[in-house]
BASEFI-891351 format. One record per atom (N, C-alpha, C): residue number from 1; z, x, y; chain; atom name; residue in three letters. Coordinates in nm, 2 decimals, padded with zeros to 4 digits. Atoms other than C-alpha are relative to their C-alpha. Example, Ala and Ser with C-alpha at 12.3 -4.5 7.8 and 13.67 -1.06 7.14 Angstrom:
     i       c3       c1       c2   ch   at    aa
     1    00.00    00.09   -00.12    A    N   ALA
     1    00.78    01.23   -00.45    A   CA   ALA
     1    00.00    00.09    00.12    A    C   ALA
     2    00.00   -00.09   -00.11    A    N   SER
     2    00.71    01.37   -00.11    A   CA   SER
     2    00.08   -00.08    00.11    A    C   SER
//
This chain:
     i       c3       c1       c2   ch   at    aa
     1    00.13   -00.03   -00.05    A    N   GLN
     1    28.33   -05.34    15.33    A   CA   GLN
     1    00.02    00.12    00.02    A    C   GLN
     2    00.00   -00.15    00.02    A    N   VAL
     2    28.20   -05.02    15.34    A   CA   VAL
     2   -00.11   -00.05    00.14    A    C   VAL
     3    00.14    00.05   -00.09    A    N   GLN
     3    27.94   -05.00    15.65    A   CA   GLN
     3   -00.08    00.19   -00.02    A    C   GLN
     4    00.07   -00.07   -00.03    A    N   LEU
     4    27.76   -04.66    15.66    A   CA   LEU
     4   -00.10    00.04    00.12    A    C   LEU
     5    00.04   -00.09   -00.21    A    N   VAL
     5    27.60   -04.50    16.04    A   CA   VAL
     5   -00.12    00.08   -00.01    A    C   VAL
     6    00.04   -00.11   -00.04    A    N   GLU
     6    27.32   -04.28    16.02    A   CA   GLU
     6   -00.04    00.03    00.11    A    C   GLU
     7    00.04    00.00   -00.10    A    N   SER
     7    27.19   -04.11    16.28    A   CA   SER
     7   -00.05    00.20   -00.01    A    C   SER
     8    00.11   -00.13    00.05    A    N   GLY
     8    26.93   -03.75    16.34    A   CA   GLY
     8   -00.11   -00.03   -00.07    A    C   GLY
     9    00.17    00.00    00.03    A    N   GLY
     9    26.63   -03.85    16.22    A   CA   GLY
     9   -00.09    00.02    00.13    A    C   GLY
    10    00.17    00.04   -00.17    A    N   GLY
    10    26.25   -03.81    16.44    A   CA   GLY
    10   -00.08    00.08   -00.13    A    C   GLY
    11    00.14   -00.04    00.03    A    N   LEU
    11    25.94   -03.62    16.45    A   CA   LEU
    11    00.05    00.17    00.04    A    C   LEU
    12   -00.02   -00.16   -00.06    A    N   VAL
    12    26.00   -03.18    16.42    A   CA   VAL
    12   -00.14   -00.01   -00.10    A    C   VAL
    13    00.13   -00.07    00.06    A    N   GLN
    13    25.68   -03.01    16.33    A   CA   GLN
    13    00.03    00.08   -00.15    A    C   GLN
    14   -00.04   -00.10    00.15    A    N   ALA
    14    25.66   -02.80    15.96    A   CA   ALA
    14    00.04    00.10    00.07    A    C   ALA
    15   -00.07   -00.10   -00.05    A    N   GLY
    15    25.90   -02.51    16.01    A   CA   GLY
    15    00.11   -00.05    00.08    A    C   GLY
    16   -00.16    00.03   -00.03    A    N   GLY
    16    26.19   -02.67    16.18    A   CA   GLY
    16    00.04   -00.10   -00.06    A    C   GLY
    17   -00.11    00.10    00.05    A    N   SER
    17    26.48   -02.85    16.16    A   CA   SER
    17    00.02   -00.07    00.08    A    C   SER
    18   -00.08    00.13   -00.03    A    N   LEU
    18    26.71   -03.14    16.15    A   CA   LEU
    18    00.10   -00.01   -00.01    A    C   LEU
    19   -00.10    00.06    00.00    A    N   ARG
    19    27.01   -03.28    16.15    A   CA   ARG
    19    00.07   -00.15   -00.05    A    C   ARG
    20   -00.04    00.15    00.04    A    N   LEU
    20    27.10   -03.57    15.97    A   CA   LEU
    20    00.15   -00.04   -00.04    A    C   LEU
    21   -00.08    00.03    00.01    A    N   SER
    21    27.44   -03.74    15.98    A   CA   SER
    21    00.03   -00.16   -00.08    A    C   SER
    22   -00.01    00.13    00.03    A    N   CYS
    22    27.59   -04.04    15.83    A   CA   CYS
    22    00.18    00.02    00.01    A    C   CYS
    23   -00.14    00.01   -00.04    A    N   VAL
    23    27.97   -04.17    15.88    A   CA   VAL
    23    00.01   -00.15   -00.08    A    C   VAL
    24   -00.04    00.15    00.08    A    N   ALA
    24    28.11   -04.45    15.61    A   CA   ALA
    24    00.11   -00.11    00.06    A    C   ALA
    25   -00.11    00.06   -00.03    A    N   ALA
    25    28.34   -04.71    15.82    A   CA   ALA
    25    00.09   -00.05   -00.11    A    C   ALA
    26   -00.04    00.12    00.09    A    N   GLY
    26    28.61   -04.91    15.65    A   CA   GLY
    26    00.06    00.01   -00.13    A    C   GLY
    27   -00.03   -00.01    00.12    A    N   SER
    27    28.66   -04.76    15.39    A   CA   SER
    27    00.15    00.04   -00.09    A    C   SER
    28   -00.13   -00.05    00.03    A    N   GLY
    28    28.99   -04.55    15.36    A   CA   GLY
    28    00.04    00.06   -00.11    A    C   GLY
    29    00.01   -00.10    00.03    A    N   ARG
    29    29.06   -04.35    15.11    A   CA   ARG
    29   -00.08   -00.02   -00.16    A    C   ARG
    30    00.12    00.01    00.12    A    N   SER
    30    28.82   -04.48    14.83    A   CA   SER
    30   -00.13    00.02   -00.01    A    C   SER
    31    00.17   -00.09   -00.02    A    N   ILE
    31    28.57   -04.28    14.94    A   CA   ILE
    31   -00.04    00.14   -00.14    A    C   ILE
    32    00.04   -00.07    00.06    A    N   ASN
    32    28.42   -04.06    14.66    A   CA   ASN
    32   -00.12    00.12    00.04    A    C   ASN
    33    00.13   -00.04    00.00    A    N   ALA
    33    28.06   -03.94    14.63    A   CA   ALA
    33   -00.07   -00.06    00.09    A    C   ALA
    34    00.09    00.01   -00.10    A    N   MET
    34    27.89   -03.88    14.89    A   CA   MET
    34   -00.16    00.01    00.03    A    C   MET
    35    00.11   -00.16   -00.01    A    N   GLY
    35    27.50   -03.74    14.95    A   CA   GLY
    35   -00.14   -00.08    00.12    A    C   GLY
    36    00.17   -00.02   -00.06    A    N   TRP
    36    27.12   -03.82    15.06    A   CA   TRP
    36   -00.09   -00.09   -00.12    A    C   TRP
    37    00.11    00.03    00.07    A    N   TYR
    37    26.83   -03.99    14.92    A   CA   TYR
    37   -00.10   -00.06    00.11    A    C   TYR
    38    00.04    00.07   -00.18    A    N   ARG
    38    26.51   -04.05    15.10    A   CA   ARG
    38   -00.15   -00.05   -00.11    A    C   ARG
    39    00.14    00.02    00.05    A    N   GLN
    39    26.20   -04.26    15.00    A   CA   GLN
    39   -00.19    00.01    00.07    A    C   GLN
    40    00.11   -00.08   -00.13    A    N   ALA
    40    25.83   -04.16    15.14    A   CA   ALA
    40   -00.05   -00.11   -00.03    A    C   ALA
    41    00.10    00.15   -00.10    A    N   PRO
    41    25.61   -04.49    15.18    A   CA   PRO
    41   -00.11   -00.02   -00.21    A    C   PRO
    42    00.10    00.12    00.16    A    N   GLY
    42    25.45   -04.64    14.79    A   CA   GLY
    42    00.11    00.14   -00.09    A    C   GLY
    43   -00.16    00.00    00.10    A    N   LYS
    43    25.77   -04.39    14.62    A   CA   LYS
    43    00.11   -00.05   -00.05    A    C   LYS
    44   -00.04    00.04    00.07    A    N   GLN
    44    26.01   -04.44    14.43    A   CA   GLN
    44    00.12    00.08    00.13    A    C   GLN
    45   -00.12   -00.01   -00.04    A    N   ARG
    45    26.36   -04.36    14.63    A   CA   ARG
    45    00.07    00.14   -00.12    A    C   ARG
    46   -00.09   -00.06    00.10    A    N   ASP
    46    26.51   -04.03    14.48    A   CA   ASP
    46    00.07    00.13    00.13    A    C   ASP
    47   -00.12   -00.04   -00.04    A    N   MET
    47    26.79   -03.81    14.53    A   CA   MET
    47   -00.03    00.13    00.06    A    C   MET
    48    00.04   -00.13   -00.04    A    N   VAL
    48    26.78   -03.54    14.75    A   CA   VAL
    48    00.12    00.08    00.03    A    C   VAL
    49   -00.17   -00.09   -00.03    A    N   ALA
    49    27.17   -03.41    14.81    A   CA   ALA
    49    00.13   -00.11   -00.01    A    C   ALA
    50   -00.13    00.07   -00.04    A    N   GLY
    50    27.51   -03.52    14.69    A   CA   GLY
    50    00.14    00.11    00.00    A    C   GLY
    51   -00.13   -00.07    00.02    A    N   THR
    51    27.88   -03.42    14.70    A   CA   THR
    51    00.05   -00.07   -00.02    A    C   THR
    52   -00.14    00.11   -00.03    A    N   THR
    52    28.18   -03.51    14.56    A   CA   THR
    52    00.13    00.01    00.09    A    C   THR
    53   -00.04   -00.01   -00.16    A    N   SER
    53    28.47   -03.54    14.76    A   CA   SER
    53    00.15    00.13   -00.07    A    C   SER
    54   -00.07   -00.13    00.01    A    N   GLY
    54    28.62   -03.25    14.61    A   CA   GLY
    54   -00.09    00.12    00.03    A    C   GLY
    55    00.14   -00.04   -00.04    A    N   GLY
    55    28.27   -03.08    14.69    A   CA   GLY
    55   -00.09    00.13   -00.05    A    C   GLY
    56    00.13   -00.03    00.06    A    N   THR
    56    28.08   -03.03    14.44    A   CA   THR
    56   -00.07   -00.03    00.04    A    C   THR
    57    00.15   -00.02    00.00    A    N   THR
    57    27.71   -02.99    14.53    A   CA   THR
    57   -00.10   -00.03   -00.08    A    C   THR
    58    00.08    00.03    00.13    A    N   ASN
    58    27.41   -03.11    14.40    A   CA   ASN
    58   -00.11    00.02    00.11    A    C   ASN
    59    00.14    00.04   -00.08    A    N   TYR
    59    27.03   -03.07    14.48    A   CA   TYR
    59   -00.11    00.00    00.00    A    C   TYR
    60    00.13   -00.01    00.09    A    N   ALA
    60    26.68   -03.15    14.43    A   CA   ALA
    60   -00.05    00.11    00.00    A    C   ALA
    61    00.08   -00.08    00.01    A    N   ASP
    61    26.48   -02.88    14.31    A   CA   ASP
    61   -00.07    00.10    00.10    A    C   ASP
    62    00.05   -00.05   -00.11    A    N   SER
    62    26.25   -02.92    14.58    A   CA   SER
    62    00.07    00.03    00.16    A    C   SER
    63   -00.10   -00.03   -00.13    A    N   VAL
    63    26.51   -02.89    14.89    A   CA   VAL
    63    00.08    00.10   -00.03    A    C   VAL
    64   -00.02   -00.16    00.04    A    N   LYS
    64    26.65   -02.60    14.71    A   CA   LYS
    64    00.00    00.08    00.11    A    C   LYS
    65    00.05   -00.15   -00.02    A    N   GLY
    65    26.74   -02.26    14.93    A   CA   GLY
    65   -00.04   -00.10    00.13    A    C   GLY
    66    00.09    00.00   -00.07    A    N   ARG
    66    26.58   -02.48    15.22    A   CA   ARG
    66    00.10   -00.15    00.11    A    C   ARG
    67   -00.10    00.14   -00.02    A    N   PHE
    67    26.88   -02.86    15.26    A   CA   PHE
    67    00.12    00.08   -00.03    A    C   PHE
    68   -00.13   -00.06   -00.01    A    N   THR
    68    27.24   -02.78    15.31    A   CA   THR
    68    00.15   -00.11    00.06    A    C   THR
    69   -00.05    00.14   -00.04    A    N   ILE
    69    27.47   -03.11    15.27    A   CA   ILE
    69    00.17    00.06    00.05    A    C   ILE
    70   -00.17   -00.01    00.02    A    N   SER
    70    27.85   -03.11    15.34    A   CA   SER
    70    00.11   -00.12    00.08    A    C   SER
    71   -00.15    00.14    00.04    A    N   ARG
    71    28.17   -03.39    15.37    A   CA   ARG
    71    00.13    00.13    00.11    A    C   ARG
    72   -00.21    00.04   -00.12    A    N   ASP
    72    28.47   -03.46    15.67    A   CA   ASP
    72    00.05   -00.07   -00.14    A    C   ASP
    73   -00.07    00.08    00.10    A    N   ASN
    73    28.64   -03.59    15.39    A   CA   ASN
    73    00.09   -00.12    00.11    A    C   ASN
    74   -00.07    00.03   -00.01    A    N   ALA
    74    28.90   -03.66    15.68    A   CA   ALA
    74   -00.09   -00.08    00.09    A    C   ALA
    75    00.11    00.16   -00.12    A    N   LYS
    75    28.64   -03.87    15.92    A   CA   LYS
    75   -00.12    00.01   -00.13    A    C   LYS
    76    00.14    00.04    00.09    A    N   ASN
    76    28.43   -03.96    15.58    A   CA   ASN
    76   -00.14    00.01    00.06    A    C   ASN
    77    00.13    00.01    00.00    A    N   THR
    77    28.15   -03.80    15.71    A   CA   THR
    77   -00.08    00.08   -00.04    A    C   THR
    78    00.11   -00.13    00.10    A    N   VAL
    78    27.82   -03.62    15.51    A   CA   VAL
    78   -00.06   -00.01    00.07    A    C   VAL
    79    00.13   -00.07   -00.08    A    N   VAL
    79    27.59   -03.42    15.64    A   CA   VAL
    79   -00.12    00.11   -00.05    A    C   VAL
    80    00.10   -00.06    00.04    A    N   LEU
    80    27.25   -03.27    15.59    A   CA   LEU
    80   -00.06    00.06    00.08    A    C   LEU
    81    00.04   -00.06   -00.08    A    N   GLN
    81    27.13   -03.01    15.77    A   CA   GLN
    81   -00.17    00.04   -00.11    A    C   GLN
    82    00.14    00.01    00.06    A    N   MET
    82    26.77   -02.94    15.69    A   CA   MET
    82   -00.11    00.07    00.09    A    C   MET
    83   -00.01   -00.11   -00.13    A    N   ASP
    83    26.61   -02.64    15.77    A   CA   ASP
    83   -00.19    00.03   -00.11    A    C   ASP
    84    00.11    00.01    00.03    A    N   SER
    84    26.25   -02.53    15.71    A   CA   SER
    84   -00.08   -00.11   -00.06    A    C   SER
    85    00.10    00.10    00.08    A    N   LEU
    85    26.07   -02.85    15.65    A   CA   LEU
    85   -00.11    00.07   -00.01    A    C   LEU
    86    00.09    00.01    00.08    A    N   LYS
    86    25.77   -02.93    15.51    A   CA   LYS
    86   -00.05   -00.14    00.01    A    C   LYS
    87    00.05    00.14   -00.06    A    N   PRO
    87    25.50   -03.20    15.60    A   CA   PRO
    87    00.09   -00.10   -00.11    A    C   PRO
    88   -00.02    00.06    00.18    A    N   GLU
    88    25.63   -03.34    15.18    A   CA   GLU
    88    00.15   -00.05    00.04    A    C   GLU
    89   -00.18    00.10   -00.06    A    N   ASP
    89    26.04   -03.44    15.39    A   CA   ASP
    89   -00.03   -00.06    00.04    A    C   ASP
    90   -00.03    00.11   -00.11    A    N   THR
    90    25.86   -03.67    15.56    A   CA   THR
    90   -00.01   -00.12   -00.12    A    C   THR
    91    00.03    00.24    00.09    A    N   ALA
    91    26.01   -04.11    15.42    A   CA   ALA
    91    00.12    00.01    00.13    A    C   ALA
    92   -00.15    00.13   -00.10    A    N   VAL
    92    26.30   -04.26    15.54    A   CA   VAL
    92    00.12    00.12   -00.06    A    C   VAL
    93   -00.15    00.01    00.12    A    N   TYR
    93    26.66   -04.12    15.44    A   CA   TYR
    93    00.09   -00.08    00.01    A    C   TYR
    94   -00.10    00.08    00.01    A    N   TYR
    94    26.93   -04.32    15.32    A   CA   TYR
    94    00.13    00.10   -00.03    A    C   TYR
    95   -00.14   -00.08    00.05    A    N   CYS
    95    27.31   -04.20    15.32    A   CA   CYS
    95    00.05   -00.09   -00.09    A    C   CYS
    96   -00.05    00.10    00.05    A    N   TYR
    96    27.50   -04.38    15.01    A   CA   TYR
    96    00.16    00.12   -00.01    A    C   TYR
    97   -00.14    00.03    00.02    A    N   THR
    97    27.84   -04.34    14.93    A   CA   THR
    97    00.06   -00.11   -00.11    A    C   THR
    98    00.01    00.05    00.16    A    N   ASP
    98    27.98   -04.40    14.57    A   CA   ASP
    98    00.27   -00.06    00.04    A    C   ASP
    99   -00.11    00.02   -00.03    A    N   VAL
    99    28.37   -04.64    14.64    A   CA   VAL
    99    00.07   -00.06   -00.09    A    C   VAL
   100   -00.12    00.09    00.14    A    N   GLY
   100    28.66   -04.76    14.47    A   CA   GLY
   100    00.11    00.14   -00.04    A    C   GLY
   101   -00.06   -00.11    00.07    A    N   LEU
   101    28.98   -04.61    14.28    A   CA   LEU
   101   -00.02    00.02   -00.08    A    C   LEU
   102    00.10   -00.09    00.10    A    N   ARG
   102    28.83   -04.54    14.00    A   CA   ARG
   102   -00.12   -00.08   -00.04    A    C   ARG
   103    00.09    00.02    00.01    A    N   PRO
   103    28.49   -04.56    13.79    A   CA   PRO
   103    00.02   -00.14   -00.05    A    C   PRO
   104    00.14   -00.05   -00.09    A    N   PRO
   104    28.28   -04.79    13.80    A   CA   PRO
   104    00.02   -00.02    00.11    A    C   PRO
   105    00.02    00.06   -00.10    A    N   TYR
   105    28.23   -04.74    14.19    A   CA   TYR
   105   -00.11   -00.10    00.04    A    C   TYR
   106    00.06    00.12   -00.09    A    N   ARG
   106    28.04   -04.94    14.46    A   CA   ARG
   106   -00.06    00.10    00.04    A    C   ARG
   107    00.08   -00.07   -00.14    A    N   ARG
   107    27.72   -04.81    14.59    A   CA   ARG
   107   -00.03   -00.03    00.11    A    C   ARG
   108    00.01    00.05   -00.14    A    N   TYR
   108    27.70   -04.87    14.98    A   CA   TYR
   108   -00.14    00.09    00.01    A    C   TYR
   109    00.11   -00.14   -00.07    A    N   TRP
   109    27.37   -04.71    15.15    A   CA   TRP
   109    00.01   -00.07    00.11    A    C   TRP
   110    00.07    00.00   -00.15    A    N   GLY
   110    27.29   -04.69    15.50    A   CA   GLY
   110   -00.15   -00.04   -00.02    A    C   GLY
   111    00.16    00.07   -00.03    A    N   GLN
   111    26.98   -04.84    15.69    A   CA   GLN
   111   -00.10    00.08   -00.01    A    C   GLN
   112    00.03   -00.16    00.00    A    N   GLY
   112    26.85   -04.52    15.66    A   CA   GLY
   112   -00.10    00.04    00.13    A    C   GLY
   113   -00.02   -00.04   -00.18    A    N   THR
   113    26.72   -04.32    15.94    A   CA   THR
   113   -00.22    00.11   -00.05    A    C   THR
   114    00.10   -00.07    00.06    A    N   GLN
   114    26.34   -04.19    15.92    A   CA   GLN
   114   -00.06    00.12    00.09    A    C   GLN
   115    00.00   -00.23   -00.05    A    N   VAL
   115    26.22   -03.81    15.92    A   CA   VAL
   115   -00.11    00.02    00.02    A    C   VAL
   116    00.19    00.03    00.07    A    N   THR
   116    25.86   -03.76    15.94    A   CA   THR
   116   -00.01    00.16    00.06    A    C   THR
   117    00.00   -00.16   -00.04    A    N   VAL
   117    25.77   -03.38    15.95    A   CA   VAL
   117   -00.15    00.01    00.07    A    C   VAL
   118    00.17    00.01    00.00    A    N   SER
   118    25.36   -03.31    16.10    A   CA   SER
   118    00.01    00.15   -00.03    A    C   SER
   119    00.04   -00.13    00.04    A    N   SER
   119    25.19   -03.00    16.01    A   CA   SER
   119   -00.07    00.07    00.06    A    C   SER
//
């Protein structure tokens, strides 16, 4: 069983920064991709950023150039640095990880952390 623990959400003014962290516990060496999704009220959950165990990253077009994802494989941790935040970034942010020795992997989700950007 894998548990994801997120931290770092909060309230910030437009143009400010926040840093989200997520630790995956109980997974051993079978962690694969890690990343973040977000869900605004009344909207679907959308991918924000992801990273493979080899370090390849991908971003939603709406956050490219403003958000940076990084990970520490030794600590099973993924971090999302969010800069130049906009009110439209307001959402609950969910960490995920894909676990398994081989595909198909099982996806686990964190409990979510609220990010609110005021104008």
